[in-house]
All heavy atoms as an XYZ file, in Angstrom:
705
protein
N      58.156   -100.875     81.420
C      59.108   -101.748     80.751
C      58.571   -102.350     79.493
O      57.305   -102.708     79.456
C      59.725   -102.970     81.683
C      60.521   -102.528     82.742
S      61.819   -103.642     82.932
C      63.196   -102.634     82.645
N      59.325   -102.603     78.426
C      58.980   -103.145     77.222
C      58.980   -104.657     77.437
O      59.635   -105.166     78.131
C      59.768   -102.733     76.089
C      59.520   -103.359     74.762
C      59.900   -101.222     75.956
N      58.020   -105.278     76.756
C      58.001   -106.848     76.909
C      59.255   -107.424     76.383
O      59.851   -106.927     75.447
C      56.815   -107.348     76.086
C      55.487   -106.863     76.576
N      54.990   -107.191     77.723
C      54.574   -106.039     75.965
C      53.801   -106.644     77.977
N      53.535   -106.024     76.942
N      59.667   -108.474     76.898
C      60.945   -109.171     76.573
C      62.136   -108.619     77.225
O      63.188   -108.816     76.753
N      61.989   -107.921     78.406
C      63.173   -107.373     79.008
C      64.051   -108.427     79.508
O      65.332   -108.166     79.473
N      63.565   -109.572     79.937
C      64.506   -110.606     80.419
C      65.370   -111.168     79.208
O      66.617   -111.426     79.376
C      63.582   -111.761     80.963
C      62.913   -111.295     82.239
C      64.479   -113.020     81.308
C      61.892   -112.390     82.690
N      64.816   -111.245     78.023
C      65.584   -111.680     76.883
C      66.674   -110.682     76.560
O      67.864   -111.102     76.397
C      64.681   -112.017     75.584
C      63.731   -113.089     75.973
C      65.526   -112.156     74.446
C      62.558   -113.119     74.932
N      66.252   -109.357     76.596
C      67.449   -108.418     76.310
C      68.471   -108.334     77.379
O      69.622   -108.213     77.079
C      66.717   -107.063     76.175
C      66.137   -106.731     74.884
C      65.693   -105.344     74.622
N      64.824   -104.836     75.735
C      63.519   -105.141     75.906
N      62.954   -105.888     74.939
N      62.848   -104.588     76.793
N      68.019   -108.568     78.641
C      69.000   -108.539     79.671
C      69.951   -109.734     79.563
O      71.158   -109.516     79.765
C      68.241   -108.703     81.044
C      69.113   -108.500     82.242
C      68.408   -108.625     83.577
O      67.200   -108.687     83.620
N      69.125   -108.194     84.645
N      69.514   -111.037     79.147
C      70.228   -112.138     78.999
C      71.240   -111.747     77.755
O      72.435   -112.059     77.872
C      69.372   -113.430     78.524
C      70.263   -114.561     78.381
C      70.526   -115.467     79.311
C      70.898   -115.000     77.104
N      71.379   -116.458     78.744
C      71.588   -116.210     77.374
C      70.936   -114.529     75.856
C      72.230   -116.823     76.398
C      71.684   -115.132     74.854
C      72.380   -116.317     75.175
N      70.654   -111.239     76.676
C      71.556   -110.813     75.538
C      72.661   -109.843     75.923
O      73.929   -109.998     75.453
C      70.787   -110.259     74.354
C      71.509   -109.950     73.162
C      71.787   -110.914     72.322
C      71.968   -108.742     72.924
C      72.592   -110.657     71.194
C      72.766   -108.394     71.751
C      73.013   -109.441     70.911
N      72.301   -108.898     76.743
C      73.305   -107.813     77.102
C      74.396   -108.573     78.037
O      75.536   -108.398     77.839
C      72.664   -106.659     77.856
C      73.724   -105.913     78.564
C      71.845   -105.876     77.010
N      73.874   -109.487     78.943
C      74.916   -110.092     79.809
C      75.790   -111.113     79.175
O      76.920   -111.323     79.498
C      74.136   -110.786     81.015
C      73.605   -109.794     81.902
O      74.108   -108.698     82.096
N      72.498   -110.130     82.667
N      75.347   -111.766     78.113
C      76.015   -112.862     77.482
C      76.622   -112.669     76.115
O      77.480   -113.294     75.702
C      75.061   -114.261     77.425
C      74.781   -114.745     78.729
N      73.630   -114.319     79.466
C      75.390   -115.701     79.493
C      73.514   -114.983     80.639
N      74.654   -115.888     80.712
N      76.137   -111.665     75.473
C      76.605   -111.313     74.159
C      77.392   -110.062     74.087
O      78.365   -109.852     73.450
C      75.457   -111.349     73.148
N      76.778   -109.001     74.751
C      77.321   -107.637     74.525
C      78.481   -107.374     75.554
O      79.568   -106.993     75.252
C      76.228   -106.633     74.687
N      78.265   -107.663     76.807
C      79.244   -107.426     77.949
C      80.512   -108.087     77.715
O      81.675   -107.480     77.976
C      78.569   -107.649     79.291
C      77.477   -106.713     79.683
C      76.989   -106.962     81.013
C      77.789   -105.240     79.464
N      80.491   -109.435     77.348
C      81.841   -110.117     77.218
C      82.704   -109.522     76.176
O      83.975   -109.718     76.247
C      81.413   -111.490     77.035
C      80.082   -111.685     77.481
C      79.422   -110.375     77.271
N      82.189   -108.949     75.180
C      83.049   -108.489     73.984
C      83.393   -107.044     73.982
O      84.328   -106.730     73.338
C      82.340   -108.808     72.629
C      82.003   -110.331     72.361
C      80.977   -108.086     72.415
N      82.712   -106.254     74.979
C      83.074   -104.893     75.138
C      84.259   -104.735     76.074
O      84.528   -105.546     76.946
C      81.998   -104.127     75.602
C      80.691   -104.059     74.716
C      79.560   -103.339     75.427
C      81.079   -103.113     73.427
N      85.130   -103.650     75.911
C      86.065   -103.388     76.819
C      85.438   -103.087     78.245
O      84.300   -102.751     78.248
C      86.708   -102.091     76.231
C      86.435   -101.946     74.775
C      85.085   -102.676     74.770
N      86.147   -103.264     79.283
C      85.595   -103.212     80.635
C      84.741   -101.943     80.873
O      83.752   -101.922     81.399
C      86.720   -103.429     81.695
C      86.150   -103.432     83.099
N      85.432   -104.501     83.617
C      86.243   -102.606     84.070
C      85.059   -104.189     84.919
N      85.649   -103.084     85.088
N      85.401   -100.876     80.596
C      84.777    -99.440     80.752
C      83.504    -99.378     79.960
O      82.442    -98.966     80.622
C      85.737    -98.424     80.461
C      86.979    -98.248     81.345
O      86.856    -98.694     82.448
N      87.934    -97.669     80.854
N      83.396    -99.777     78.842
C      82.204    -99.751     77.995
C      81.242   -100.704     78.557
O      80.027   -100.354     78.549
C      82.455   -100.010     76.570
C      83.388    -98.914     75.797
C      83.887    -97.874     76.317
C      83.552    -98.961     74.418
N      84.528    -97.133     75.335
C      84.440    -97.879     74.145
C      83.322    -99.861     73.397
C      84.880    -97.602     72.867
C      83.790    -99.485     72.127
C      84.600    -98.403     71.983
N      81.706   -101.817     78.950
C      80.712   -102.759     79.537
C      80.033   -102.296     80.773
O      78.812   -102.440     81.018
C      81.520   -104.155     79.786
N      80.733   -101.612     81.734
C      80.301   -101.101     82.905
C      79.285    -99.935     82.541
O      78.157    -99.844     83.144
C      81.385   -100.582     83.825
C      82.015   -101.653     84.374
S      81.040   -102.567     85.534
C      81.624   -104.069     85.367
N      79.701    -99.090     81.621
C      78.737    -98.023     81.144
C      77.483    -98.597     80.522
O      76.321    -98.036     80.771
C      79.341    -97.074     80.105
C      80.531    -96.205     80.736
C      81.108    -95.540     79.557
O      80.921    -95.578     78.451
N      82.070    -94.510     80.143
N      77.513    -99.687     79.752
C      76.297   -100.229     79.168
C      75.487   -100.843     80.172
O      74.181   -100.649     80.224
C      76.661   -101.264     78.131
C      75.526   -102.021     77.549
C      74.641   -100.996     76.785
C      76.054   -103.125     76.577
N      75.961   -101.494     81.323
C      75.237   -102.173     82.345
C      74.574   -101.051     83.160
O      73.440   -101.219     83.455
C      76.140   -102.999     83.240
N      75.234   -100.053     83.436
C      74.653    -98.871     84.254
C      73.583    -98.132     83.419
O      72.439    -97.901     83.929
C      75.653    -97.870     84.618
C      75.182    -96.815     85.519
C      76.281    -95.807     85.818
O      77.404    -95.674     85.095
N      76.141    -95.089     86.977
N      73.812    -98.024     82.139
C      72.762    -97.322     81.323
C      71.531    -98.365     81.099
O      70.431    -97.796     81.224
C      73.322    -97.084     79.883
C      72.364    -96.600     78.953
C      72.061    -95.219     78.801
C      71.595    -97.218     77.881
N      71.112    -95.112     77.801
C      70.847    -96.243     77.296
C      71.471    -98.582     77.601
C      69.931    -96.642     76.251
C      70.663    -98.939     76.653
C      69.786    -97.955     75.947
N      71.765    -99.666     81.049
C      70.622   -100.547     80.902
C      69.890   -100.582     82.181
O      68.695   -100.692     82.044
C      71.264   -101.990     80.656
C      70.129   -103.034     80.353
C      69.503   -103.093     79.184
C      69.724   -103.806     81.362
C      68.552   -103.864     78.769
C      68.807   -104.806     81.107
C      68.213   -104.847     79.835
N      70.461   -100.513     83.362
C      69.751   -100.415     84.683
C      68.845    -99.133     84.741
O      67.721    -99.204     85.459
C      70.632   -100.555     85.703
C      71.202   -101.850     85.854
C      70.200   -102.996     86.208
O      69.284   -102.728     86.973
O      70.372   -104.194     85.599
N      69.287    -98.021     84.184
C      68.602    -96.777     84.376
C      67.872    -96.292     83.175
O      67.454    -95.127     82.998
C      69.546    -95.646     84.758
C      70.249    -96.081     86.031
C      71.316    -95.110     86.377
O      71.758    -94.229     85.512
N      72.017    -95.240     87.451
N      67.713    -97.144     82.197
C      67.005    -96.915     80.748
C      65.576    -96.441     81.037
O      64.805    -97.027     81.703
C      67.135    -97.878     79.790
N      65.235    -95.472     80.299
C      63.830    -95.054     80.286
C      63.093    -95.803     79.162
O      63.790    -96.623     78.520
C      63.678    -93.502     79.816
O      64.203    -93.297     78.450
N      61.851    -95.648     79.021
C      61.049    -96.419     78.097
C      61.630    -96.270     76.652
O      61.844    -97.239     75.814
C      59.645    -95.968     78.101
C      58.685    -96.709     77.227
C      58.306    -98.077     77.587
C      58.212    -96.217     76.050
C      57.437    -98.815     76.713
C      57.344    -96.879     75.180
C      57.044    -98.092     75.462
O      56.199    -98.880     74.665
N      62.022    -95.024     76.266
C      62.506    -94.626     74.785
C      63.821    -95.325     74.706
O      64.043    -95.928     73.762
C      62.527    -93.138     74.708
N      64.523    -95.308     75.811
C      65.960    -95.892     75.655
C      65.916    -97.328     75.541
O      66.637    -97.984     74.742
C      66.806    -95.444     76.805
C      67.223    -93.987     76.788
C      67.870    -93.520     78.240
O      67.579    -94.164     79.199
N      68.704    -92.490     78.097
N      64.875    -97.817     76.286
C      64.675    -99.454     76.198
C      64.284    -99.837     74.711
O      64.670   -100.760     74.244
C      63.815    -99.818     77.210
C      63.737   -101.371     77.451
C      62.930   -101.699     78.587
O      62.670   -100.782     79.500
O      62.677   -102.944     78.723
N      63.361    -98.997     74.178
C      63.018    -99.227     72.782
C      64.156    -99.092     71.832
O      64.393    -99.991     70.931
C      61.998    -98.274     72.334
C      60.589    -98.444     72.890
C      59.560    -97.408     72.522
C      60.001    -99.773     72.586
N      65.115    -98.192     72.065
C      66.195    -98.075     71.219
C      67.184    -99.167     71.321
O      67.678    -99.762     70.368
C      67.060    -96.764     71.445
C      66.219    -95.483     70.969
C      68.452    -96.720     70.857
C      66.709    -94.245     71.564
N      67.457    -99.748     72.498
C      68.190   -100.866     72.823
C      67.477   -102.023     72.182
O      68.225   -102.959     71.507
C      68.298   -101.186     74.318
C      69.211   -102.379     74.723
C      70.601   -102.252     74.147
C      69.183   -102.568     76.157
N      66.243   -102.212     72.239
C      65.518   -103.313     71.626
C      65.704   -103.236     70.070
O      65.871   -104.319     69.459
C      64.074   -103.227     71.904
C      63.165   -104.327     71.296
N      63.202   -105.533     71.794
C      62.352   -104.312     70.239
C      62.388   -106.294     71.045
N      61.902   -105.612     70.167
N      65.660   -102.002     69.465
C      66.002   -101.928     67.979
C      67.353   -102.270     67.677
O      67.596   -103.110     66.718
C      65.647   -100.471     67.597
C      65.968   -100.193     66.158
C      65.057   -100.762     65.185
C      66.014    -98.729     65.851
N      68.348   -101.948     68.375
C      69.681   -102.266     68.130
C      69.977   -103.664     68.277
O      70.508   -104.340     67.376
C      70.595   -101.392     69.144
C      70.710    -99.990     68.843
C      72.061   -101.998     69.117
C      71.295    -99.186     69.893
N      69.369   -104.401     69.274
C      69.468   -105.836     69.367
C      68.812   -106.660     68.178
O      69.370   -107.455     67.782
C      69.075   -106.270     70.776
C      70.024   -105.750     71.927
C      69.000   -107.897     70.857
C      69.531   -105.936     73.255
N      67.642   -106.018     67.902
C      66.837   -106.705     66.810
C      67.782   -106.588     65.418
O      67.809   -107.568     64.631
C      65.599   -106.092     66.579
O      64.761   -106.217     67.647
N      68.339   -105.380     65.236
C      69.149   -105.314     63.952
C      70.429   -106.177     64.099
O      70.713   -106.833     63.009
C      69.565   -103.835     63.790
C      70.666   -103.647     62.794
C      68.349   -102.999     63.473
N      71.046   -106.361     65.214
C      72.172   -107.134     65.441
C      71.800   -108.669     65.233
O      72.502   -109.354     64.426
C      72.709   -107.050     66.769
C      73.584   -105.803     66.974
O      73.812   -105.037     65.941
O      73.813   -105.373     68.086
N      70.734   -109.044     65.627
C      70.220   -110.392     65.421
C      69.938   -110.693     64.008
O      70.159   -111.730     63.407
C      69.065   -110.702     66.394
C      69.395   -110.820     67.848
C      67.971   -111.099     68.656
C      70.394   -111.886     68.118
N      69.312   -109.718     63.259
C      68.918   -109.761     61.890
C      70.229   -110.052     61.089
O      70.356   -110.919     60.213
C      68.095   -108.586     61.382
O      66.995   -108.451     62.267
C      67.759   -108.761     59.956
N      71.276   -109.181     61.445
C      72.507   -109.196     60.665
C      73.099   -110.567     61.009
O      73.684   -111.219     59.975
C      73.495   -108.006     61.128
C      74.812   -108.285     60.601
C      72.775   -106.726     60.597
N      73.071   -110.997     62.078
C      73.681   -112.385     62.431
C      72.945   -113.608     61.760
O      73.623   -114.549     61.243
C      73.705   -112.636     63.924
C      74.682   -111.861     64.699
C      74.386   -112.038     66.246
C      76.099   -112.101     64.285
N      71.538   -113.422     61.482
C      70.890   -114.480     60.965
C      70.848   -114.322     59.419
O      70.392   -115.231     58.773
C      69.504   -114.438     61.519
C      69.367   -114.870     62.935
C      67.921   -114.789     63.471
C      69.811   -116.347     63.160
N      71.194   -113.264     58.842
C      71.103   -113.134     57.407
C      71.899   -114.111     56.624
O      71.322   -114.566     55.731
C      71.599   -111.610     56.984
C      71.401   -111.129     55.647
C      69.902   -111.204     55.383
C      71.855   -109.722     55.559
N      73.147   -114.380     56.885
C      73.897   -115.501     56.123
C      73.085   -116.761     56.112
O      73.076   -117.446     55.156
C      75.275   -115.610     56.839
C      75.445   -114.388     57.557
C      74.096   -113.930     57.894
N      72.611   -117.179     57.331
C      71.735   -118.393     57.580
C      70.535   -118.454     56.636
O      70.327   -119.405     55.884
C      71.445   -118.698     58.914
C      70.671   -119.903     59.237
C      71.375   -121.183     58.721
C      70.233   -120.002     60.633
N      69.912   -117.272     56.613
C      68.685   -117.107     55.800
C      69.088   -117.116     54.330
O      68.390   -117.741     53.558
C      68.000   -115.775     56.057
O      67.802   -115.692     57.478
C      66.728   -115.718     55.294
N      70.219   -116.535     53.969
C      70.668   -116.552     52.632
C      70.926   -117.959     52.094
O      70.460   -118.451     51.055
C      71.779   -115.725     52.305
C      72.476   -115.869     51.037
C      71.862   -115.242     49.971
C      73.678   -116.620     50.877
C      72.551   -115.347     48.688
C      74.254   -116.718     49.591
C      73.605   -116.101     48.508
N      71.612   -118.849     52.983
C      71.932   -120.199     52.611
C      70.748   -121.004     52.524
O      70.611   -121.875     51.608
C      72.877   -120.720     53.589
C      74.251   -120.109     53.577
C      75.115   -120.671     54.724
C      75.007   -120.347     52.357
N      69.719   -120.821     53.312
C      68.572   -121.589     53.323
C      67.860   -121.271     52.022
O      67.316   -122.150     51.322
C      67.635   -121.317     54.404
C      68.376   -122.011     55.757
C      66.182   -121.852     54.242
C      67.532   -121.595     57.062
N      67.618   -119.965     51.590
C      67.117   -119.547     50.399
C      67.905   -120.105     49.127
O      67.125   -120.611     48.264
N      69.073   -120.029     49.265
C      69.874   -120.565     48.042
C      69.586   -122.011     47.861
O      69.531   -122.509     46.791
C      71.387   -120.225     48.312
C      72.283   -120.610     47.036
C      73.705   -120.101     47.358
O      74.044   -119.892     48.471
N      74.457   -120.063     46.283
N      69.670   -122.734     48.955
C      69.398   -124.221     48.916
C      67.976   -124.606     48.463
O      67.838   -125.538     47.611
C      69.506   -124.850     50.350
N      67.001   -123.896     48.851
C      65.617   -124.130     48.375
C      65.599   -123.816     46.932
O      64.833   -124.554     46.208
C      64.635   -123.252     49.243
O      64.774   -121.952     49.014
N      66.217   -122.736     46.528
C      66.140   -122.522     45.035
C      66.924   -123.512     44.229
O      66.367   -123.997     43.171
C      66.746   -121.025     44.739
C      65.693   -119.957     45.284
C      67.014   -120.848     43.324
C      66.410   -118.554     45.181
N      67.976   -124.053     44.732
C      68.743   -125.009     44.074
C      67.888   -126.360     44.007
O      67.847   -126.949     42.986
C      70.120   -125.194     44.627
O      70.889   -124.111     44.550
N      67.397   -126.692     45.055
C      66.415   -127.946     45.121
C      65.321   -127.897     44.207
O      64.957   -128.723     43.495
C      66.092   -128.287     46.551
C      67.309   -128.623     47.360
C      65.078   -129.334     46.541
C      67.111   -128.703     48.895
N      64.690   -126.594     44.188
C      63.475   -126.485     43.271
C      63.955   -126.428     41.875
O      63.284   -127.164     41.049
C      62.864   -125.065     43.640
O      61.840   -124.784     42.747
N      65.103   -125.937     41.473
C      65.495   -126.051     40.068
C      65.797   -127.399     39.689
O      65.709   -127.928     38.648
C      66.717   -125.017     39.950
N      66.574   -128.136     40.629
C      66.924   -129.582     40.366
C      65.633   -130.418     40.085
O      65.550   -131.207     39.171
C      67.726   -130.124     41.520
C      68.095   -131.552     41.355
C      68.945   -132.090     40.541
C      67.353   -132.629     41.990
N      69.034   -133.493     40.620
C      67.930   -133.832     41.568
C      66.287   -132.682     42.816
C      67.582   -135.050     41.882
C      65.954   -134.058     43.369
C      66.517   -135.115     42.783
N      64.598   -130.236     40.990
C      63.447   -131.016     40.852
C      62.726   -130.549     39.526
O      62.241   -131.566     38.802
C      62.396   -130.721     42.110
C      61.004   -131.169     41.715
C      62.965   -131.192     43.358
N      62.731   -129.464     39.189
C      62.050   -128.983     37.919
C      62.849   -129.522     36.676
O      62.211   -130.095     35.815
C      62.014   -127.390     37.805
O      61.497   -127.093     36.626
N      64.162   -129.433     36.710
C      65.014   -130.020     35.640
C      64.825   -131.515     35.523
O      64.619   -132.020     34.421
C      66.468   -129.616     35.870
O      66.568   -128.341     35.993
C      67.362   -130.146     34.775
N      64.745   -132.217     36.654
C      64.744   -133.693     36.632
C      63.339   -134.088     36.060
O      63.136   -135.015     35.276
C      64.927   -134.307     38.083
O      66.161   -133.868     38.559
C      64.718   -135.751     38.066
N      62.363   -133.397     36.504
C      60.951   -133.547     36.071
C      60.801   -133.482     34.441
O      60.259   -134.210     33.854
C      59.928   -132.696     36.826
C      58.456   -132.991     36.433
O      58.139   -134.167     36.475
O      57.698   -132.085     35.952
N      61.384   -132.315     34.111
C      61.376   -132.014     32.565
C      62.159   -133.049     31.839
O      61.703   -133.680     30.829
C      61.909   -130.606     32.397
C      62.020   -130.301     30.948
N      61.821   -130.978     29.879
C      62.126   -129.057     30.394
C      61.915   -130.422     28.730
N      62.086   -129.085     28.985
N      63.367   -133.533     32.379
C      64.061   -134.544     31.673
C      63.384   -135.852     31.659
O      63.369   -136.555     30.548
C      65.376   -134.794     32.472
O      66.174   -133.670     32.354
N      62.652   -136.318     32.742
C      61.886   -137.555     32.778
C      60.751   -137.415     31.757
O      60.479   -138.482     31.096
C      61.347   -137.791     34.160
C      62.429   -138.177     35.258
C      61.829   -138.215     36.565
C      63.191   -139.585     34.820
N      60.141   -136.303     31.785
C      58.920   -136.165     30.765
C      59.438   -136.272     29.412
O      58.754   -136.833     28.489
C      58.156   -134.919     31.010
C      57.318   -134.874     32.343
C      56.650   -133.661     32.484
C      55.865   -133.648     33.894
N      55.155   -132.364     34.031
N      60.636   -135.608     29.075
C      61.170   -135.709     27.685
C      61.539   -137.022     27.363
O      61.273   -137.594     26.161
C      62.419   -134.763     27.637
O      62.040   -133.472     28.001
C      63.046   -134.678     26.369
N      62.113   -137.882     28.190
C      62.527   -139.212     27.867
C      61.348   -140.152     27.664
O      61.300   -140.942     26.882
C      63.288   -139.797     29.181
C      64.626   -139.335     29.279
C      65.440   -139.782     30.410
O      64.767   -140.641     31.325
N      66.565   -139.405     30.739
N      60.189   -139.924     28.447
C      58.965   -140.621     28.350
C      58.391   -140.345     26.869
O      57.886   -141.289     26.173
C      57.847   -140.192     29.369
C      58.022   -141.091     30.598
C      56.882   -140.721     31.465
O      56.347   -139.537     31.452
N      56.482   -141.591     32.456
N      58.446   -139.097     26.483
C      57.872   -138.816     25.121
C      58.638   -139.376     24.033
O      58.127   -139.895     22.955
C      57.788   -137.287     24.980
C      57.528   -136.800     23.563
C      56.682   -136.657     25.938
N      60.026   -139.406     24.225
C      60.894   -139.943     23.152
C      60.731   -141.548     23.223
O      60.916   -142.143     22.064
C      62.290   -139.632     23.463
C      62.608   -138.238     23.155
C      64.090   -137.903     23.483
N      64.358   -136.367     23.263
C      65.427   -135.841     23.578
N      66.339   -136.422     24.186
N      65.551   -134.580     23.434
N      60.442   -142.151     24.168
C      60.291   -143.707     24.089
C      58.954   -144.047     23.581
O      58.912   -145.208     23.190
C      60.407   -144.142     25.623
C      61.726   -144.090     26.323
C      61.793   -144.573     27.701
O      60.745   -144.952     28.212
N      62.983   -144.510     28.272
N      58.042   -143.287     23.459
C      56.592   -143.611     22.874
C      56.719   -143.600     21.422
O      57.287   -143.374     20.501
C      55.565   -142.650     23.379
C      55.299   -142.874     24.782
C      54.113   -142.001     25.192
C      53.808   -142.214     26.615
N      52.723   -141.505     27.089
């Protein structure tokens, strides 16, 4: 078995099976129980890609916020330095 099987099993039980039609859910559960090492790696890859796609918008928003904050800090710093020079 590949490391992290419990995590994948939880993901299959709580995220994949409830959204699939009953027949597909049963096939997936049966396949998951009888998966070989290579099939388990493929399932791991599919779940990793799914999680990445789900986290992508959050990552984008965090990146956009950090860029906006950085630009605001830089602009504010520049404005304060400009005001200091003009007052002298």
